[in-house]
C-alpha positions as CSV (number, residue, x, y, z in Angstrom):
1,M,74.9,157.0,59.6
2,T,73.8,155.3,62.8
3,S,71.1,152.6,62.6
4,K,68.4,152.1,65.3
5,K,70.0,148.8,66.3
6,E,73.4,150.6,66.8
7,M,71.6,153.4,68.7
8,A,70.0,150.8,71.0
9,I,73.4,149.2,71.7
10,I,74.9,152.6,72.6
11,L,71.9,153.6,74.8
12,N,71.9,150.2,76.6
13,K,75.5,150.8,77.6
14,I,74.7,154.2,79.0
15,A,71.5,153.1,80.6
16,A,73.3,150.3,82.5
17,V,75.5,152.8,84.2
18,F,72.7,155.2,85.1
19,G,70.2,152.6,86.1
20,K,67.7,153.5,83.3
21,E,65.4,151.3,81.2
22,V,65.7,151.5,77.4
23,D,62.6,150.9,75.4
24,E,61.7,151.2,71.7
25,K,60.3,154.7,72.1
26,L,63.5,156.0,73.7
27,V,65.6,154.4,71.0
28,S,63.4,156.0,68.3
29,V,63.7,159.5,69.8
30,Y,67.5,159.3,70.2
31,H,67.8,157.8,66.7
32,L,65.7,160.6,65.2
33,A,67.9,163.2,66.9
34,L,71.3,161.6,66.3
35,K,71.1,159.3,63.3
36,N,73.3,161.6,61.1
37,Y,76.3,161.2,63.4
38,P,78.8,158.4,63.0
39,R,78.2,155.5,65.4
40,M,81.7,155.7,66.9
41,A,81.4,159.4,67.5
42,L,78.2,158.6,69.4
43,A,79.8,155.7,71.2
44,D,82.7,158.0,72.3
45,A,80.4,160.7,73.3
46,A,78.4,158.2,75.3
47,M,81.4,157.0,77.2
48,L,82.5,160.6,77.9
49,C,79.1,161.2,79.4
50,V,79.4,158.1,81.5
51,Q,82.7,159.4,82.9
52,E,81.6,163.1,83.3
53,N,77.9,163.1,83.9
54,N,75.7,162.2,86.9
55,F,72.6,161.5,84.8
56,M,71.6,159.8,81.6
57,P,72.6,162.2,78.8
58,R,70.0,163.9,76.6
59,P,70.7,163.9,72.8
60,S,71.8,167.5,73.1
61,E,74.5,166.5,75.7
62,L,75.8,163.8,73.3
63,V,76.0,166.4,70.5
64,E,77.8,168.8,72.8
65,K,80.4,166.1,73.5
66,I,80.8,165.3,69.8
67,E,81.3,169.0,69.0
68,R,83.6,169.8,72.0
69,Y,85.9,166.9,71.3
70,D,85.6,167.0,67.5
71,L,84.5,163.3,67.5
72,E,82.7,163.5,64.2
73,R,85.9,164.5,62.3
74,K,87.9,162.0,64.3
75,W,85.9,159.1,62.9
76,Q,85.6,160.5,59.4
77,V,89.3,160.4,58.8
78,V,90.0,156.8,60.0
79,E,90.0,153.8,57.6
80,S,86.6,152.1,57.5
81,S,88.0,148.8,58.7
82,T,89.5,150.6,61.7
83,E,86.1,152.1,62.5
84,R,84.4,148.7,62.2
85,T,87.1,147.2,64.5
86,Y,86.5,149.8,67.2
87,W,82.7,149.3,66.8
88,V,83.0,145.5,67.4
89,L,85.2,146.1,70.4
90,F,82.7,148.6,71.8
91,R,79.7,146.5,71.0
92,E,81.1,143.3,72.4
93,E,82.9,145.0,75.3
94,Y,86.2,143.5,74.3
95,E,89.5,144.7,75.9
96,S,91.6,144.1,72.8
97,T,91.6,142.7,69.3
98,D,92.9,139.4,70.6
99,E,89.3,138.6,71.6
100,L,87.9,138.9,68.0
101,S,86.5,135.8,66.5
102,E,86.9,134.8,62.9
103,I,83.3,135.8,62.2
104,E,83.9,139.2,63.6
105,C,87.0,139.5,61.4
106,R,84.9,138.8,58.4
107,E,82.4,141.4,59.6
108,I,85.2,143.9,59.9
109,F,87.2,143.2,56.7
110,G,84.5,141.8,54.5
111,A,85.8,140.4,51.2
112,E,89.4,141.6,52.1
113,Y,89.6,139.0,54.9
114,I,91.7,136.1,53.8
115,G,91.1,133.9,56.9
116,L,93.4,132.0,59.2
117,A,96.5,130.3,57.9
118,K,95.8,126.8,56.7
119,L,97.6,124.1,58.7
120,N,98.6,120.6,57.6
121,K,98.1,117.5,59.7
122,A,101.4,118.1,61.5
123,G,100.1,121.6,62.6
124,K,102.5,123.4,60.3
125,E,101.4,126.3,58.1
126,V,100.7,125.2,54.5
127,L,102.7,127.4,52.1
128,K,101.3,128.7,48.9
129,S,102.9,127.5,45.6
130,G,104.9,130.7,45.2
131,D,106.2,130.5,48.8
132,V,107.1,126.8,48.2
133,L,109.1,127.7,45.1
134,T,110.9,130.5,47.0
135,E,111.7,128.1,49.8
136,W,113.0,125.4,47.5
137,R,115.1,127.9,45.5
138,A,116.7,129.1,48.7
139,L,117.4,125.5,49.8
140,Y,118.9,124.7,46.4
141,L,121.1,127.8,46.5
142,N,122.4,127.1,50.0
143,S,123.2,123.5,49.0
144,Q,125.2,124.7,46.0
145,R,127.3,127.0,48.3
146,S,128.2,124.1,50.6
């Protein structure tokens, strides 16, 4: 459930706090021990360790946090796009979703992402044909009442 690349991202964030170096061997060992946990459960556990521990956590300490705070279940019940949003926020160290780029929105929502609203030359939003008909119909009805 957690890739080596994602594990490296999580470990690098922890290591930065505790002044440790992360190499491929360390990533491989942690990945082997923790790969079956959801990435956000590991990310949450890592941040709890940063707040509560004085030393770089061992894999068993991350598992202990996951179990104590029921983090695995927490991330199993959220919608997948919500999990992907939180992962991007964690990975990129964003404070809010306001910082997400269009590329990151495509990563989060995949084929469901419809993109930004299309604007015409005047900077106004271009309406879809159904919206245009609804708007014209409303204008016509208002003009008939006047």
